N, C-alpha and C positions, 0 to 999 in steps of 0.2 A: 504494500500500500504506500502511495506517495502522499506526503503531507506538505503543508506550507513550509518553506525553508525557514530555518532559524535566522535571527538577525545576525549580521556580521558586517565587518568593515572591509571593503575591497581596497587593496593597496596595489599600486602599479609602479614600482621603482623602474628607473631607466638604466641603472648601472648594477654591476655585480656587487660593488661595494655597498650600494644602497640596499640591495637584496639581503646581503649577509648581515647588515646592520639591523634590518627589520626582523630577520630570523633570530638574531641574538637577543633583541629586545623582547620579542613576543614568545619565543620558544614553543612549547607544546600547545600554546593557545592559537597557533597559526598553522594553516595548511598552504601548500604551494600548488598553484595551477600552472601547468606547462602547455596550455593549448588544447587540452582534452577536457571533457566535461565530467570525468570520473569523480572529482571532488564534489561537484555540484549534485550529482546523482546520489552520492553517499549522504550529503546534507539533506536532500529532500526525503530520503528514506530514514533519516534520523540515526544513521550509522556513524555520523560525524557531525560535530557542532562547533567548529572553530569560531573564535571571536574575530579572527582576521583571515582573509583569503589573499595571498600574495601571488600576483600574476607575474609570470616570467616572460610574457609575450613581448614586452617593450624593452627588455634588457639587451642593450646593444652588444655586450660581450658574448651573447649566446647566438648571434646571427648565423654563425658558421655551423651550428649543429642542426 
């Protein structure tokens, strides 16, 4: 069963340093989204409820991957 998603803050850092800083700051309270929707599906199904969702989509250092 799919429920309404829990509230979370969406973060979109532009650099690897910014990403690492956010991960260090929020730790286990954050999940990383790397272009796929898996974290969002887990959140809708209440399998995960992070306070912060950190997108890697705009991180320029990851353009080559």
